[in-house]
ZARODREN-13533 format. One line per 4 residues: for each residue x, y, z of N, C-alpha, C. Coordinates in steps of 0.1 Angstrom, whole numbers. Last residue first. Layout:
<lodrens>
X/Y/Z/X/Y/Z/X/Y/Z  ...
</lodrens>
This chain:
<lodrens>
423/-85/-245/429/-81/-258/419/-82/-269  401/-72/-219/408/-82/-227/413/-77/-239  403/-54/-189/400/-53/-204/408/-64/-211  391/-47/-157/399/-55/-166/394/-55/-180
387/-12/-146/384/-26/-146/393/-34/-156  393/13/-141/384/11/-152/380/-4/-153  401/32/-113/400/18/-118/389/17/-128  405/55/-100/407/55/-114/406/42/-120
397/51/-74/411/53/-76/415/53/-91  370/51/-73/377/38/-72/392/39/-75  363/76/-77/360/70/-64/367/57/-62  370/80/-103/378/86/-93/376/80/-80
352/71/-122/361/61/-116/370/67/-106  339/94/-132/332/86/-121/341/76/-115  365/119/-136/358/107/-141/351/101/-129  382/138/-128/368/142/-128/359/131/-133
410/135/-105/402/130/-117/388/134/-116  422/143/-81/422/152/-93/413/148/-104  419/125/-59/420/139/-57/417/148/-69  418/100/-71/407/104/-62/407/119/-60
442/99/-84/430/99/-92/418/104/-83  460/99/-63/460/110/-72/447/111/-80  454/74/-52/451/86/-44/451/98/-52  463/58/-74/449/58/-69/445/70/-61
491/64/-76/482/67/-87/467/68/-82  509/80/-48/504/68/-56/493/72/-66  520/101/-36/509/95/-29/503/83/-37  544/108/-51/543/110/-36/532/102/-30
539/102/-77/552/98/-71/550/98/-56  515/116/-81/515/101/-83/528/95/-76  524/142/-79/515/137/-69/514/121/-69  540/144/-102/546/146/-88/537/140/-77
520/142/-121/531/132/-121/537/132/-107  504/164/-115/498/151/-115/509/140/-113  521/185/-119/514/184/-106/510/169/-105  529/182/-146/539/180/-135/532/178/-122
505/190/-158/510/176/-159/520/173/-148  486/211/-135/496/208/-146/499/194/-147  452/218/-130/464/213/-126/473/211/-138  422/234/-120/432/232/-131/445/228/-125
405/243/-101/401/230/-108/411/227/-119  416/266/-92/414/255/-83/412/242/-90  439/276/-119/427/278/-110/426/265/-101  470/290/-128/462/278/-124/450/282/-115
490/302/-154/480/305/-144/472/292/-141  522/313/-165/513/302/-162/503/306/-152  532/333/-192/529/332/-178/519/320/-176  556/343/-214/545/333/-212/544/332/-197
565/371/-235/565/364/-222/553/354/-222  565/389/-256/575/378/-256/576/371/-242  542/404/-254/555/410/-250/566/400/-248  519/391/-259/526/397/-271/539/403/-267
514/360/-241/513/374/-242/522/379/-254  495/332/-234/505/337/-243/503/352/-244  491/312/-207/486/324/-212/497/330/-221  484/278/-203/495/288/-206/489/300/-212
474/251/-184/470/263/-190/482/272/-192  477/216/-192/479/227/-183/477/240/-191  462/182/-191/466/195/-197/470/205/-187  453/150/-200/460/158/-190/465/171/-197
443/135/-221/433/141/-211/440/151/-202  455/141/-255/454/134/-242/445/141/-233  455/140/-290/452/147/-278/450/138/-266  481/139/-313/471/131/-306/468/138/-293
492/161/-328/492/147/-333/481/139/-326  489/194/-336/485/184/-327/486/170/-334  509/224/-340/501/213/-345/498/203/-334  515/258/-349/514/248/-338/505/236/-342
536/277/-367/525/268/-368/525/258/-357  556/295/-358/547/299/-369/535/290/-370  573/286/-339/566/298/-336/555/301/-347  568/250/-334/576/261/-338/567/274/-336
570/215/-328/566/228/-323/575/239/-329  558/182/-334/568/193/-336/562/206/-332  553/150/-320/548/163/-324/560/172/-326  540/119/-308/551/126/-315/545/139/-321
521/115/-288/531/105/-291/543/111/-298  514/143/-266/512/136/-279/523/126/-281  496/162/-242/506/152/-245/503/146/-259  491/198/-243/486/184/-242/498/175/-246
483/229/-231/494/220/-235/489/206/-233  463/255/-242/463/241/-235/474/233/-240  465/278/-257/469/278/-243/469/265/-236  438/274/-278/451/281/-275/453/282/-260
424/252/-291/421/257/-277/434/263/-272  434/251/-316/420/253/-315/416/257/-301  461/245/-312/458/258/-317/443/261/-317  476/232/-285/464/230/-293/460/243/-298
511/227/-283/499/236/-280/488/234/-290  526/197/-271/524/207/-281/512/216/-277  551/174/-260/540/183/-257/539/194/-267  574/159/-264/561/152/-265/549/161/-261
595/177/-261/592/172/-274/579/165/-275  585/205/-240/591/191/-242/587/186/-256  589/239/-249/580/228/-246/588/215/-249  603/267/-235/605/256/-244/596/244/-240
592/300/-231/592/286/-225/593/276/-236  592/321/-249/602/320/-239/603/306/-234  588/326/-283/582/320/-271/593/316/-261  589/356/-301/596/344/-297/589/339/-284
565/368/-325/572/369/-313/579/355/-310  550/365/-347/561/375/-348/569/375/-336  530/348/-340/540/343/-350/552/352/-350  515/365/-324/522/354/-318/533/349/-327
504/382/-344/513/387/-333/521/377/-327  489/363/-358/500/370/-365/510/376/-355  471/355/-338/480/345/-343/492/352/-350  457/379/-335/465/374/-323/475/364/-328
444/379/-360/453/390/-356/462/386/-344  428/357/-359/439/357/-369/449/368/-365  422/347/-325/418/352/-338/430/353/-347  423/317/-306/430/329/-310/425/334/-323
394/306/-289/404/304/-300/410/317/-303  391/306/-253/387/311/-267/398/309/-277  388/277/-234/396/289/-237/393/293/-252  377/257/-210/372/264/-222/380/277/-224
397/230/-201/391/242/-198/388/250/-210  392/194/-202/398/206/-208/390/219/-204  394/174/-172/386/181/-182/393/193/-188  413/147/-166/412/161/-163/405/168/-175
414/115/-154/408/123/-164/407/137/-159  433/87/-151/431/100/-144/426/110/-155  428/52/-149/428/64/-156/428/76/-146  437/17/-154/434/28/-145/435/41/-153
431/-17/-161/433/-3/-166/429/7/-156  445/-47/-163/437/-39/-154/441/-24/-157  441/-69/-191/449/-58/-185/439/-50/-175  444/-103/-202/436/-92/-197/445/-81/-190
444/-127/-227/453/-118/-219/444/-106/-215  435/-160/-232/431/-146/-231/441/-138/-222  439/-186/-253/445/-180/-242/442/-165/-242  407/-198/-263/420/-194/-266/426/-187/-254
385/-227/-261/390/-214/-256/404/-211/-261  377/-251/-268/375/-240/-278/380/-227/-273  383/-267/-246/390/-270/-259/389/-258/-269  365/-257/-227/380/-255/-226/387/-257/-239
341/-266/-238/343/-252/-236/358/-249/-236  345/-294/-237/342/-287/-250/345/-272/-249  348/-298/-210/359/-301/-219/357/-294/-233  322/-290/-201/334/-282/-197/346/-285/-206
306/-310/-212/304/-296/-216/316/-288/-213  316/-333/-198/317/-332/-213/316/-318/-218  309/-326/-172/323/-328/-176/325/-327/-191  281/-326/-175/288/-314/-171/303/-315/-175
275/-352/-181/272/-342/-191/280/-329/-188  284/-364/-157/290/-368/-170/288/-357/-181  267/-354/-138/281/-351/-138/288/-354/-151  238/-341/-137/244/-352/-145/258/-348/-147
216/-334/-112/229/-331/-117/235/-343/-124  185/-321/-107/192/-333/-111/205/-329/-118  164/-307/-83/176/-305/-91/183/-318/-94  145/-311/-66/141/-311/-80/153/-309/-89
156/-308/-41/151/-321/-45/147/-322/-59  160/-280/-40/172/-289/-41/167/-303/-46  140/-261/-36/141/-267/-49/153/-277/-51  141/-252/-10/128/-255/-16/130/-263/-29
168/-248/-5/161/-258/3/148/-262/-4  173/-226/-23/179/-239/-25/172/-250/-18  158/-206/-10/154/-210/-24/160/-224/-27  174/-204/13/160/-208/14/155/-213/1
198/-195/3/198/-208/10/183/-213/11  191/-171/-7/196/-181/-16/195/-195/-10  185/-158/17/175/-160/7/179/-171/-3  210/-158/30/199/-165/36/188/-168/26
224/-141/12/228/-154/14/217/-163/20  209/-117/14/209/-124/1/214/-138/3  214/-111/41/200/-113/36/200/-121/23  241/-107/41/236/-117/49/221/-121/44
243/-84/25/250/-96/20/243/-108/28  231/-65/42/226/-68/28/231/-81/23  248/-66/63/234/-70/65/227/-74/52  270/-54/52/271/-68/57/257/-74/58
261/-28/48/265/-36/36/265/-51/40  259/-21/75/247/-20/66/249/-29/54  285/-22/83/276/-31/89/263/-32/81  296/0/69/301/-14/65/291/-24/71
274/26/59/281/19/69/285/5/64  280/53/37/273/41/39/281/32/49  292/75/26/284/77/37/274/65/39  312/72/7/298/72/2/288/74/13
334/71/23/333/82/14/318/83/9  329/46/35/329/58/43/328/70/35  332/30/12/319/30/19/318/43/28  359/35/7/349/39/-3/335/40/4
370/22/29/373/37/27/362/42/17  363/-4/23/357/3/35/359/18/34  378/-8/1/364/-8/0/357/-1/11  404/-7/11/400/3/0/385/4/0
402/-29/28/405/-16/33/401/-5/23  398/-50/10/387/-47/19/389/-33/25  411/-46/-23/413/-49/-9/401/-44/-1  404/-39/-48/413/-50/-47/416/-54/-32
372/-31/-64/382/-29/-53/391/-41/-51  350/-34/-80/363/-29/-86/374/-26/-76  328/-49/-77/326/-34/-78/339/-28/-84  339/-73/-73/331/-71/-85/328/-57/-87
352/-69/-49/360/-71/-61/352/-69/-74  330/-68/-32/339/-56/-34/348/-57/-46  321/-94/-35/312/-83/-39/321/-70/-41  342/-109/-24/338/-110/-38/330/-99/-43
340/-99/3/353/-97/-6/349/-98/-20  315/-108/10/318/-93/10/330/-91/1  319/-135/8/310/-129/-1/312/-114/-2  336/-139/30/341/-142/16/332/-136/6
319/-131/51/331/-124/48/337/-126/34  300/-152/49/296/-138/48/308/-129/44  316/-175/54/309/-173/41/305/-159/39  324/-169/80/334/-171/70/328/-169/56
300/-169/95/307/-156/93/317/-157/82  274/-190/81/286/-188/89/293/-175/85  240/-188/85/251/-185/76/263/-182/84  212/-208/90/223/-201/96/234/-200/86
179/-214/92/189/-210/82/200/-202/89  159/-218/111/170/-228/110/181/-224/100  139/-201/109/149/-197/118/161/-206/118  117/-193/89/128/-203/88/140/-199/96
100/-172/89/94/-185/92/104/-196/92  114/-151/80/110/-151/94/104/-164/99  117/-152/53/127/-158/61/124/-159/76  95/-137/44/96/-152/41/106/-159/50
102/-112/53/90/-118/58/90/-133/56  126/-107/38/126/-108/53/114/-114/59  116/-107/12/125/-118/16/126/-119/32  100/-84/14/94/-97/10/103/-109/15
120/-65/18/110/-68/28/102/-81/26  134/-67/-6/140/-70/6/130/-73/17  114/-57/-24/119/-71/-25/126/-76/-13  112/-31/-14/100/-40/-14/105/-55/-15
138/-21/-20/133/-22/-6/122/-32/-5  136/-21/-48/146/-29/-42/143/-31/-27  116/-2/-52/114/-16/-57/124/-25/-50  129/21/-41/117/15/-35/114/1/-39
150/24/-59/153/21/-45/141/15/-38  136/30/-83/144/18/-82/147/14/-68  123/54/-74/115/42/-78/123/29/-78  145/71/-70/137/67/-58/128/55/-62
155/73/-96/163/67/-86/155/62/-74  133/87/-107/136/74/-112/145/66/-102  133/111/-93/122/102/-92/125/88/-96  158/121/-102/156/119/-88/144/109/-86
175/105/-129/165/115/-124/161/111/-110  209/93/-125/195/92/-129/186/103/-123  233/96/-113/231/102/-126/217/101/-131  233/80/-91/232/95/-89/229/102/-102
238/55/-100/224/58/-95/222/73/-94  265/55/-103/257/56/-115/242/60/-111  283/50/-82/278/64/-84/268/65/-96  286/22/-82/298/31/-83/293/45/-88
266/5/-76/267/10/-90/278/20/-93  270/1/-49/271/-10/-58/271/-7/-73  266/28/-39/278/20/-37/280/9/-47  240/35/-47/251/43/-52/265/36/-50
226/16/-33/226/15/-47/238/23/-53  230/28/-7/235/14/-10/236/12/-25  217/52/-10/232/52/-8/238/39/-11  192/43/-14/198/50/-25/213/51/-23
188/32/12/188/23/0/194/30/-12  188/54/28/199/45/30/200/35/18  164/66/19/176/73/18/188/64/19  145/47/26/147/50/12/160/57/10
147/47/54/150/35/47/153/38/32  137/73/58/151/70/62/155/57/54  111/70/51/119/79/43/134/76/46  103/34/55/103/49/58/112/57/49
83/7/52/95/14/46/93/29/49  74/-22/72/72/-8/67/85/-3/61  58/-54/73/70/-46/73/66/-32/67  36/-69/71/38/-64/84/51/-55/85
31/-59/38/27/-69/49/28/-62/62  46/-31/35/47/-44/28/44/-55/38  39/2/31/37/-9/39/37/-22/31  57/33/27/51/21/21/50/10/32
64/55/43/59/58/29/53/45/22  64/70/74/63/57/67/57/60/53  67/93/90/74/92/77/74/78/71  48/89/111/63/90/113/71/87/101
23/92/101/27/79/105/43/78/106  19/117/92/12/114/104/17/100/109  35/117/69/39/126/80/32/121/93  20/100/53/33/96/57/38/104/69
-3/115/48/-4/103/56/9/98/62  9/133/30/3/138/43/1/126/53  16/116/9/26/123/16/21/128/30  -1/84/11/1/97/6/11/105/14
13/51/7/7/61/15/9/75/8  7/21/-10/15/33/-10/7/44/-3  8/-12/0/0/0/0/9/12/0
</lodrens>
């Protein structure tokens, strides 16, 4: 039964009743945070009403499971199994250690014990379903072995890579007009750019990395644009000055920070990608 907003206020913010179980606004808020954890922030990208609907559906399913399990007190899950499942779940999300995962939970304002209760509920539910249907399950070991041999024989050796990223958004800088370009061409540039860095003439002032590139005072070219940039203000008095805003960092800043604090911590601090929360972890990619 879905209660009206006025009714919800009168019933201590109860928004839904599922049998003898109730769902409150607080439950809804915690469920959204849980979904934010397991989707690595993707739930936040949805419309507010849509994310609430998904969270409510998830809560209703949980309440149904809790009601069903209340009649089966004999279902006991060992702590070892719970802990192993937590590790697997954290790895599926993209974390390599429980410490990193707990730090992420803290960042997401979601308690580790809350996550553990979610895991316990799923394990108990799976056990209940198994008890109901285990007598109907027929396992043909010979067929399974044959199928596995067929699959293994057809497999090629796969090589996978664990990819990490640090993404820094380009700042919007107006394109130089023809007059400014002529003035620039007539002046010498004080700062020498490394061989693997060039100035983007479409976004004048942004220094980007390229696999190979050439630089001169008359024509600036781009071979391949990367995500890491720094801002350079070109003046007509033969000087170049660097300016940095709070949301702007140089390549050297990033590299130095990686050396001091590690890649993952640097990604968390500077990357604007959703993977920043995971230390820039994009996951495993096959060849």
